[in-house]
C-alpha positions in Angstrom: 109.6 142.6 85.5 107.8 139.7 87.0 104.1 139.5 87.1 102.1 136.9 89.1 98.5 136.2 88.4 95.9 133.9 90.1 93.5 132.5 87.5 90.3 130.8 88.6 89.4 127.8 86.5 86.0 126.0 85.8 85.4 122.6 84.5 83.9 123.6 81.1 86.8 122.9 78.8 85.1 124.9 76.0 85.3 128.1 78.2 88.3 128.6 80.4 88.1 132.2 79.5 90.4 133.5 82.2 93.3 131.2 81.1 92.6 132.0 77.4 92.6 135.7 78.0 95.8 135.7 79.9 97.4 133.5 77.3 96.5 135.8 74.4 97.1 139.2 76.2 100.9 138.8 76.8 103.1 138.6 73.7 106.2 138.3 76.0 104.9 136.0 78.8 108.2 134.4 79.9 108.4 136.6 83.0 104.7 136.1 83.9 103.9 133.6 86.6 100.4 132.0 86.6 98.7 130.0 89.4 95.7 128.1 88.1 93.1 127.6 90.8 90.3 125.1 90.7 88.0 124.8 93.8 86.1 121.6 93.7 82.5 121.4 95.2 82.3 119.5 98.4 79.5 117.0 98.8 78.7 116.0 102.4 75.7 114.3 103.9 74.3 116.3 106.8 73.1 114.8 110.0 73.7 111.4 111.7 70.5 110.0 110.2 71.8 110.1 106.6 71.9 106.7 105.0 75.1 105.1 103.9 74.1 105.1 100.2 73.8 108.9 100.3 77.3 109.2 101.8 78.6 106.9 99.1 77.0 109.1 96.4 78.5 112.2 98.0 81.9 110.6 97.9 81.5 109.6 94.2 80.4 113.2 93.3 83.4 114.7 95.1 85.8 112.4 93.3 84.1 113.2 90.0 84.6 116.9 90.4 88.2 116.4 91.6 88.8 114.5 88.4 87.2 117.3 86.3 89.3 119.8 88.1 92.5 117.9 87.3 91.6 117.8 83.7 90.6 121.5 83.5 93.9 122.5 85.2 95.9 120.4 82.7 94.1 121.8 79.7 94.6 125.3 81.0 98.3 124.6 81.5 98.5 123.4 77.9 96.8 126.6 76.7 99.3 128.8 78.4 102.3 126.7 77.3 101.1 126.9 73.7 101.4 130.7 74.0 105.0 130.4 75.2 104.4 130.7 78.9 107.3 129.0 80.8 106.2 125.6 82.3 108.3 126.5 85.3 106.2 129.6 85.9 102.8 127.8 85.8 101.5 126.3 89.1 98.2 124.5 89.7 96.1 124.4 92.8 93.3 121.9 93.3 91.4 122.4 96.5 88.0 121.4 97.9 85.6 124.1 98.9 85.6 125.0 102.6 83.9 128.4 103.3 82.0 128.9 100.0 83.4 129.3 96.6 83.7 133.1 96.6 85.3 133.3 100.0 87.7 130.5 99.2 88.9 132.3 96.1 89.4 135.5 98.0 91.4 133.6 100.7 93.7 132.1 98.1 94.1 135.5 96.4 95.1 137.2 99.7 97.4 134.5 100.8 99.5 134.5 97.6 101.8 137.3 96.3 99.7 138.0 93.2 99.3 141.2 91.1 95.8 140.3 90.0 92.9 137.9 90.5 91.5 136.7 87.1 87.9 135.5 87.1 86.8 133.4 84.1 83.2 132.4 83.4 82.9 130.2 86.5 84.6 132.6 88.9 82.5 135.5 87.6 79.3 133.5 87.9 80.1 132.5 91.5 80.4 136.1 92.6 77.4 137.2 90.5 75.1 134.6 92.2 76.4 134.4 95.7 76.8 138.1 96.7 75.4 141.4 95.3 75.2 141.6 91.5 78.6 142.2 90.0 81.8 142.1 91.9 82.0 140.6 95.3 81.1 142.8 98.3 84.6 142.3 99.8 86.3 143.7 96.7 83.8 146.6 96.2 84.3 147.8 99.8 88.1 147.5 99.5 88.6 144.6 101.9 90.9 143.2 99.3 93.3 145.5 97.4 94.1 143.1 94.7 93.0 144.2 91.2 90.4 141.9 89.7 90.1 140.9 86.0 86.6 139.9 84.9 86.8 137.7 81.8 83.2 137.0 81.2 83.5 136.2 77.5 86.5 138.1 76.0 87.0 137.9 72.3 90.4 136.5 71.2 92.7 138.6 69.1 91.8 142.0 70.5 94.5 144.4 71.7 94.9 147.7 73.5 93.7 149.0 76.9 90.9 151.6 77.5 92.0 153.3 80.7 89.1 155.1 82.3 90.0 158.1 84.4 88.0 160.4 86.6 90.7 162.0 88.8 90.1 159.7 91.7 92.9 158.0 93.5 91.4 154.6 92.5 91.6 155.5 88.8 95.3 156.5 89.2 95.9 153.2 91.0 94.4 151.3 88.1 96.6 153.4 85.7 99.6 152.2 87.6 98.3 148.6 87.4 97.7 148.9 83.6 101.2 150.4 83.1 102.8 147.5 85.1 100.9 144.9 83.1 101.5 146.6 79.7 105.2 147.5 80.2 107.1 145.7 77.5 104.0 144.7 75.6 104.4 147.0 72.7 101.4 145.8 70.7 99.1 147.2 73.4 98.4 150.9 73.2 96.7 152.6 76.2 93.9 155.1 75.5 93.3 157.4 78.4 89.5 158.0 78.5 87.7 160.7 80.5 84.0 161.5 80.5 83.6 165.2 81.3 80.8 166.0 83.7 82.1 169.4 84.7 84.0 170.4 87.9 87.6 169.9 88.9 90.1 168.4 88.4 90.3 169.4 84.7 90.8 166.8 82.0 94.3 168.1 81.3 95.3 167.5 84.9 93.8 164.0 84.9 95.5 163.0 81.6 98.9 164.4 82.6 99.0 162.7 86.0 98.0 159.3 84.4 100.6 159.7 81.7 103.3 160.3 84.2 102.3 157.2 86.0 102.4 155.1 82.8 105.8 156.6 81.8 107.2 155.7 85.3 106.2 152.1 84.5 108.0 152.1 81.2 105.1 152.7 78.8 106.3 154.9 75.9 104.6 158.1 75.0 103.8 156.9 71.5 101.7 154.1 73.0 99.4 156.6 74.8 96.4 158.4 73.4 93.7 160.7 74.8 90.0 160.6 74.4 87.7 163.2 76.0 83.9 163.0 75.7 80.9 164.7 77.3 78.1 162.4 78.5 75.7 162.0 81.3 75.7 158.2 81.4 79.4 157.3 82.1 79.1 153.6 81.8 77.3 153.8 78.5 80.0 156.1 77.2 82.7 153.7 78.2 80.9 150.8 76.7 80.5 152.7 73.4 84.2 153.5 73.2 85.1 150.0 74.1 82.9 148.6 71.4 84.0 151.0 68.7 87.7 150.7 69.6 87.7 147.0 69.9 89.8 147.1 73.1 91.1 143.9 74.7 90.7 145.5 78.2 88.6 148.2 79.9 90.3 149.3 83.1 88.4 151.2 85.8 89.0 152.2 89.4 87.3 150.4 92.3 85.8 153.7 93.4 85.3 156.8 91.3 84.3 160.4 91.7 81.8 162.7 90.1 82.1 166.4 90.1 81.8 168.0 93.5 81.9 165.8 96.5 79.7 162.9 95.5 81.7 159.7 95.3 80.5 156.9 92.9 81.3 153.4 94.3 82.4 150.9 91.7 79.5 148.5 92.5 77.1 150.6 90.5 79.3 151.5 87.6 81.3 148.4 87.2 78.2 146.2 87.4 76.8 148.1 84.5 80.0 147.6 82.6 80.1 143.9 83.3 76.6 143.5 81.9 77.5 145.7 78.9 80.9 144.4 77.9 80.7 141.3 75.7 84.1 141.3 74.1 86.5 143.1 76.4 87.9 142.0 79.8 87.2 144.3 82.7 90.1 145.2 85.0 89.0 146.7 88.4 91.7 148.1 90.7 92.4 150.8 93.2 
């Protein structure tokens, strides 16, 4: 089962959280393809009145960041290879910024045949600063269907997935994504987590449907567990379970539902989770 990931890379060699998370998550990575993406800042003098020394400085800065990018890509490749990723399945992309960092990343993600977009510290920061707080507006509104992994500062050595379910189609889609990624990765159990707020569908229906999806992806029954809690603050309940359980991943749908007819878009709940989660990676799909 081949998986293909697009992993954004920054130039801080002490971080590279996206690459490090991907490397440590998969125990059987030989069938996982990774494209490492570094988008270099573009320095250009504006206006005909700009002096030649300024243009020269811009050119030097551009070359400096291209050099940093090449080094970051090489170190990221080494990290993956040290975790037994196949060198033939690792590609690198070094490009100069054209339309803004966030939109350039989205363009690369949409043009490739990837199963997820992985944001490390730099990629997350770009979206946090350039658009609304949290995930980029294009992703929140569903203009890209690609699942997004936010690796703000994941702790190494963690395992298991906290799969958050609310009965929405988005949460079922992220269940399918989690099953696809976890298939064959026996060390990762999947905890199906539901915060009861009353109303239909029932927790039993929600759990059963998600379990059927996971089973269809090859996840064994003994790797699944159920947790049902009652809480008013859903994000806080998820964060508490993630912290206590020490999960490597918290997976949520791009859009959720409360009881009745009131939909809850992911931009409110996921932003809260991004700010709360300090050890787990956040997967957003659906």
